[in-house]
PALOSE-415754 format. One record per residue (C-alpha): x, y, z; residue number from 1; residue in three letters. Coordinates in nm, 4 decimals, padded with zeros to 6 digits. Layout:
<atoms>
atom east = X | north = Y | up = Z | num = NUM | residu = ala
...
</atoms>
This chain:
<atoms>
atom east = -03.5731 | north = -00.4494 | up = -03.0351 | num = 1 | residu = met
atom east = -03.2475 | north = -00.3055 | up = -02.8986 | num = 2 | residu = lys
atom east = -03.4232 | north = -00.1957 | up = -02.5767 | num = 3 | residu = lys
atom east = -03.5628 | north = -00.5466 | up = -02.5322 | num = 4 | residu = leu
atom east = -03.2155 | north = -00.7004 | up = -02.5682 | num = 5 | residu = met
atom east = -03.0681 | north = -00.4587 | up = -02.3137 | num = 6 | residu = ile
atom east = -03.3538 | north = -00.5232 | up = -02.0706 | num = 7 | residu = ala
atom east = -03.3041 | north = -00.9002 | up = -02.1069 | num = 8 | residu = thr
atom east = -02.9289 | north = -00.8665 | up = -02.0496 | num = 9 | residu = leu
atom east = -02.9778 | north = -00.6515 | up = -01.7391 | num = 10 | residu = val
atom east = -03.2387 | north = -00.8932 | up = -01.6017 | num = 11 | residu = ala
atom east = -03.0213 | north = -01.2020 | up = -01.6531 | num = 12 | residu = thr
atom east = -02.6856 | north = -01.0539 | up = -01.5495 | num = 13 | residu = leu
atom east = -02.7332 | north = -01.1352 | up = -01.1782 | num = 14 | residu = pro
atom east = -02.7819 | north = -01.5000 | up = -01.2729 | num = 15 | residu = leu
atom east = -02.4326 | north = -01.5107 | up = -01.4243 | num = 16 | residu = ala
atom east = -02.2633 | north = -01.3728 | up = -01.1133 | num = 17 | residu = leu
atom east = -02.1625 | north = -01.5973 | up = -00.8207 | num = 18 | residu = pro
atom east = -02.3889 | north = -01.5924 | up = -00.5168 | num = 19 | residu = ala
atom east = -02.2245 | north = -01.4787 | up = -00.1945 | num = 20 | residu = phe
atom east = -02.3506 | north = -01.5171 | up = 00.1575 | num = 21 | residu = ala
atom east = -02.3896 | north = -01.2145 | up = 00.3811 | num = 22 | residu = ala
atom east = -02.0322 | north = -01.1499 | up = 00.4906 | num = 23 | residu = asp
atom east = -01.9624 | north = -01.5043 | up = 00.6139 | num = 24 | residu = glu
atom east = -01.6022 | north = -01.4823 | up = 00.4966 | num = 25 | residu = val
atom east = -01.3899 | north = -01.1696 | up = 00.5292 | num = 26 | residu = asn
atom east = -01.2897 | north = -01.0858 | up = 00.1724 | num = 27 | residu = val
atom east = -01.1456 | north = -00.7950 | up = -00.0205 | num = 28 | residu = ser
atom east = -01.3676 | north = -00.5852 | up = -00.2453 | num = 29 | residu = asn
atom east = -01.3794 | north = -00.7016 | up = -00.6036 | num = 30 | residu = gly
atom east = -01.3324 | north = -01.0368 | up = -00.7673 | num = 31 | residu = ile
atom east = -01.0044 | north = -01.2285 | up = -00.8036 | num = 32 | residu = ser
atom east = -00.8909 | north = -01.4011 | up = -01.1223 | num = 33 | residu = ala
atom east = -01.0564 | north = -01.7166 | up = -00.9867 | num = 34 | residu = ala
atom east = -01.3953 | north = -01.5402 | up = -00.9948 | num = 35 | residu = gly
atom east = -01.4437 | north = -01.5016 | up = -00.6205 | num = 36 | residu = ala
atom east = -01.3382 | north = -01.2297 | up = -00.3754 | num = 37 | residu = pro
atom east = -00.9923 | north = -01.2662 | up = -00.2207 | num = 38 | residu = leu
atom east = -00.9707 | north = -01.3899 | up = 00.1401 | num = 39 | residu = ala
atom east = -00.7002 | north = -01.3241 | up = 00.4038 | num = 40 | residu = val
atom east = -00.5673 | north = -01.0299 | up = 00.2006 | num = 41 | residu = his
atom east = -00.4033 | north = -01.2833 | up = -00.0328 | num = 42 | residu = gly
atom east = -00.1747 | north = -01.4222 | up = 00.2382 | num = 43 | residu = val
atom east = -00.0890 | north = -01.7925 | up = 00.2107 | num = 44 | residu = asp
atom east = -00.2727 | north = -01.9521 | up = 00.5069 | num = 45 | residu = val
atom east = -00.0699 | north = -02.2739 | up = 00.4796 | num = 46 | residu = val
atom east = 00.2581 | north = -02.0820 | up = 00.5148 | num = 47 | residu = ala
atom east = 00.1081 | north = -01.8779 | up = 00.7976 | num = 48 | residu = leu
atom east = 00.0040 | north = -02.1859 | up = 00.9948 | num = 49 | residu = leu
atom east = 00.3069 | north = -02.4011 | up = 00.9196 | num = 50 | residu = gln
atom east = 00.5864 | north = -02.1433 | up = 00.9211 | num = 51 | residu = asp
atom east = 00.4379 | north = -01.8488 | up = 01.1099 | num = 52 | residu = gly
atom east = 00.5183 | north = -01.6405 | up = 00.8068 | num = 53 | residu = asn
atom east = 00.2519 | north = -01.4068 | up = 00.6622 | num = 54 | residu = pro
atom east = 00.3599 | north = -01.4029 | up = 00.2972 | num = 55 | residu = val
atom east = 00.1424 | north = -01.3073 | up = 00.0030 | num = 56 | residu = glu
atom east = 00.0488 | north = -01.5880 | up = -00.2317 | num = 57 | residu = gly
atom east = 00.0172 | north = -01.5781 | up = -00.6078 | num = 58 | residu = phe
atom east = -00.2908 | north = -01.5878 | up = -00.8287 | num = 59 | residu = ala
atom east = -00.1460 | north = -01.8782 | up = -01.0281 | num = 60 | residu = asn
atom east = -00.1574 | north = -02.0881 | up = -00.7067 | num = 61 | residu = phe
atom east = -00.5165 | north = -02.0250 | up = -00.6027 | num = 62 | residu = ser
atom east = -00.8130 | north = -02.2222 | up = -00.4774 | num = 63 | residu = ala
atom east = -01.1731 | north = -02.1255 | up = -00.4175 | num = 64 | residu = thr
atom east = -01.3494 | north = -02.2457 | up = -00.1055 | num = 65 | residu = tyr
atom east = -01.6827 | north = -02.1213 | up = 00.0313 | num = 66 | residu = asp
atom east = -01.7040 | north = -01.8558 | up = -00.2434 | num = 67 | residu = asn
atom east = -01.3681 | north = -01.7031 | up = -00.1476 | num = 68 | residu = ala
atom east = -01.0308 | north = -01.7260 | up = -00.3242 | num = 69 | residu = ser
atom east = -00.7158 | north = -01.8174 | up = -00.1369 | num = 70 | residu = tyr
atom east = -00.3674 | north = -01.7572 | up = -00.2776 | num = 71 | residu = tyr
atom east = -00.0605 | north = -01.9694 | up = -00.2058 | num = 72 | residu = phe
atom east = 00.3133 | north = -01.9345 | up = -00.2539 | num = 73 | residu = thr
atom east = 00.3637 | north = -02.2804 | up = -00.4039 | num = 74 | residu = ser
atom east = 00.1899 | north = -02.5774 | up = -00.5614 | num = 75 | residu = gln
atom east = 00.2755 | north = -02.7736 | up = -00.2468 | num = 76 | residu = glu
atom east = 00.0846 | north = -02.5303 | up = -00.0245 | num = 77 | residu = asn
atom east = -00.2062 | north = -02.5213 | up = -00.2699 | num = 78 | residu = leu
atom east = -00.2201 | north = -02.9027 | up = -00.2661 | num = 79 | residu = asp
atom east = -00.2134 | north = -02.9097 | up = 00.1156 | num = 80 | residu = ala
atom east = -00.5039 | north = -02.6648 | up = 00.1301 | num = 81 | residu = phe
atom east = -00.7068 | north = -02.8523 | up = -00.1300 | num = 82 | residu = gln
atom east = -00.6557 | north = -03.1800 | up = 00.0578 | num = 83 | residu = ala
atom east = -00.8043 | north = -03.0330 | up = 00.3786 | num = 84 | residu = asn
atom east = -00.9177 | north = -02.6691 | up = 00.3514 | num = 85 | residu = pro
atom east = -01.0870 | north = -02.6616 | up = 00.6921 | num = 86 | residu = val
atom east = -00.7511 | north = -02.7285 | up = 00.8605 | num = 87 | residu = ala
atom east = -00.6123 | north = -02.4020 | up = 00.7232 | num = 88 | residu = tyr
atom east = -00.9079 | north = -02.1636 | up = 00.7246 | num = 89 | residu = leu
atom east = -00.8933 | north = -01.8798 | up = 00.9754 | num = 90 | residu = pro
atom east = -01.1499 | north = -01.9039 | up = 01.2517 | num = 91 | residu = gln
atom east = -01.4622 | north = -01.6865 | up = 01.2482 | num = 92 | residu = his
atom east = -01.4563 | north = -01.6414 | up = 00.8731 | num = 93 | residu = gly
atom east = -01.1247 | north = -01.4561 | up = 00.8849 | num = 94 | residu = gly
atom east = -01.2761 | north = -01.1650 | up = 01.0759 | num = 95 | residu = phe
atom east = -01.1094 | north = -01.0333 | up = 01.3914 | num = 96 | residu = cys
atom east = -01.1750 | north = -01.3035 | up = 01.6526 | num = 97 | residu = ser
atom east = -01.1778 | north = -01.0516 | up = 01.9361 | num = 98 | residu = phe
atom east = -01.4283 | north = -00.8391 | up = 01.7434 | num = 99 | residu = gly
atom east = -01.6470 | north = -01.1449 | up = 01.6896 | num = 100 | residu = val
atom east = -01.6383 | north = -01.2075 | up = 02.0669 | num = 101 | residu = ser
atom east = -01.8108 | north = -00.8702 | up = 02.1124 | num = 102 | residu = val
atom east = -02.0558 | north = -00.9292 | up = 01.8267 | num = 103 | residu = gly
atom east = -01.8772 | north = -00.7378 | up = 01.5490 | num = 104 | residu = lys
atom east = -01.7112 | north = -00.8290 | up = 01.2213 | num = 105 | residu = lys
atom east = -01.3886 | north = -00.6288 | up = 01.2057 | num = 106 | residu = phe
atom east = -01.1281 | north = -00.6891 | up = 00.9369 | num = 107 | residu = asp
atom east = -00.8797 | north = -00.9651 | up = 01.0182 | num = 108 | residu = gly
atom east = -00.5198 | north = -00.8621 | up = 00.9468 | num = 109 | residu = asp
atom east = -00.2970 | north = -01.1642 | up = 00.8695 | num = 110 | residu = pro
atom east = -00.0021 | north = -00.9717 | up = 01.0192 | num = 111 | residu = asp
atom east = -00.1894 | north = -00.9791 | up = 01.3532 | num = 112 | residu = gln
atom east = -00.2578 | north = -01.3459 | up = 01.4188 | num = 113 | residu = tyr
atom east = -00.2416 | north = -01.6200 | up = 01.6789 | num = 114 | residu = val
atom east = -00.2170 | north = -01.9934 | up = 01.6240 | num = 115 | residu = val
atom east = -00.3876 | north = -02.1749 | up = 01.9126 | num = 116 | residu = his
atom east = -00.4492 | north = -02.5507 | up = 01.9190 | num = 117 | residu = asp
atom east = -00.3567 | north = -02.5650 | up = 01.5508 | num = 118 | residu = gly
atom east = -00.6206 | north = -02.3049 | up = 01.4565 | num = 119 | residu = lys
atom east = -00.5589 | north = -01.9667 | up = 01.2971 | num = 120 | residu = leu
atom east = -00.7106 | north = -01.6555 | up = 01.4560 | num = 121 | residu = phe
atom east = -00.6825 | north = -01.3120 | up = 01.2917 | num = 122 | residu = leu
atom east = -00.7173 | north = -00.9704 | up = 01.4559 | num = 123 | residu = phe
atom east = -00.7906 | north = -00.6123 | up = 01.3578 | num = 124 | residu = leu
atom east = -00.4729 | north = -00.4802 | up = 01.5181 | num = 125 | residu = asn
atom east = -00.2166 | north = -00.5407 | up = 01.7934 | num = 126 | residu = ala
atom east = -00.4565 | north = -00.4165 | up = 02.0635 | num = 127 | residu = ala
atom east = -00.7339 | north = -00.6642 | up = 01.9783 | num = 128 | residu = thr
atom east = -00.4731 | north = -00.9414 | up = 01.9545 | num = 129 | residu = arg
atom east = -00.3421 | north = -00.8476 | up = 02.2998 | num = 130 | residu = ala
atom east = -00.6959 | north = -00.8522 | up = 02.4427 | num = 131 | residu = asn
atom east = -00.7517 | north = -01.1998 | up = 02.2969 | num = 132 | residu = phe
atom east = -00.4246 | north = -01.3212 | up = 02.4510 | num = 133 | residu = leu
atom east = -00.5340 | north = -01.2102 | up = 02.8000 | num = 134 | residu = lys
atom east = -00.7859 | north = -01.4984 | up = 02.8077 | num = 135 | residu = asp
atom east = -00.7472 | north = -01.7147 | up = 02.4983 | num = 136 | residu = val
atom east = -00.9801 | north = -01.9957 | up = 02.6082 | num = 137 | residu = ala
atom east = -01.2531 | north = -01.7651 | up = 02.7377 | num = 138 | residu = gly
atom east = -01.2420 | north = -01.5224 | up = 02.4464 | num = 139 | residu = thr
atom east = -01.2325 | north = -01.8084 | up = 02.1949 | num = 140 | residu = lys
atom east = -01.5382 | north = -01.9672 | up = 02.3557 | num = 141 | residu = gln
atom east = -01.7259 | north = -01.6357 | up = 02.3557 | num = 142 | residu = thr
atom east = -01.6254 | north = -01.5721 | up = 01.9932 | num = 143 | residu = ala
atom east = -01.7427 | north = -01.9203 | up = 01.8902 | num = 144 | residu = asp
atom east = -02.0799 | north = -01.8596 | up = 02.0561 | num = 145 | residu = thr
atom east = -02.1137 | north = -01.5130 | up = 01.9007 | num = 146 | residu = gln
atom east = -02.0065 | north = -01.6441 | up = 01.5588 | num = 147 | residu = trp
atom east = -02.2972 | north = -01.8869 | up = 01.5543 | num = 148 | residu = ser
atom east = -02.5266 | north = -01.5857 | up = 01.6079 | num = 149 | residu = lys
atom east = -02.3685 | north = -01.3365 | up = 01.3645 | num = 150 | residu = ile
atom east = -02.2208 | north = -01.5579 | up = 01.0915 | num = 151 | residu = lys
atom east = -02.5088 | north = -01.4970 | up = 00.8505 | num = 152 | residu = his
atom east = -02.5487 | north = -01.1276 | up = 00.9391 | num = 153 | residu = thr
atom east = -02.4122 | north = -00.8608 | up = 00.7059 | num = 154 | residu = ala
atom east = -02.1387 | north = -00.6406 | up = 00.8488 | num = 155 | residu = val
atom east = -02.3531 | north = -00.3295 | up = 00.8124 | num = 156 | residu = gly
atom east = -02.6294 | north = -00.4856 | up = 01.0218 | num = 157 | residu = asp
atom east = -02.4134 | north = -00.5395 | up = 01.3311 | num = 158 | residu = leu
</atoms>
């Protein structure tokens, strides 16, 4: 009887866990207090876009969007995000936008970012950010095209 209970628990456990798409949002390993992996390394995307200040948010000001948790520094920033999350989300799932332009999903570092036309772009490092800045419009267009091709592809498959 005990073996049957364990087998039933093991078989039903995946049903209790949240379903995540194949690396569509760049998130940290593990699950946040909100029950979803943490996006943007916990940096408040509202503060980043509005103030140009990459500051870490707090778990008590968190929201989940697209199976990823976002942390904020204040209730005001949390409310702004909840009112219009798409306005604050980093482009290309929070992966390095230059990497996406070449068909890869590199980590996006919120300390290496660009705000262009009100949109947030993250980069692996200063070098990929500098390459993006050489031709913002062209690289953005290429990244957008590539993103539509690789969005649903797991990182390990690229």
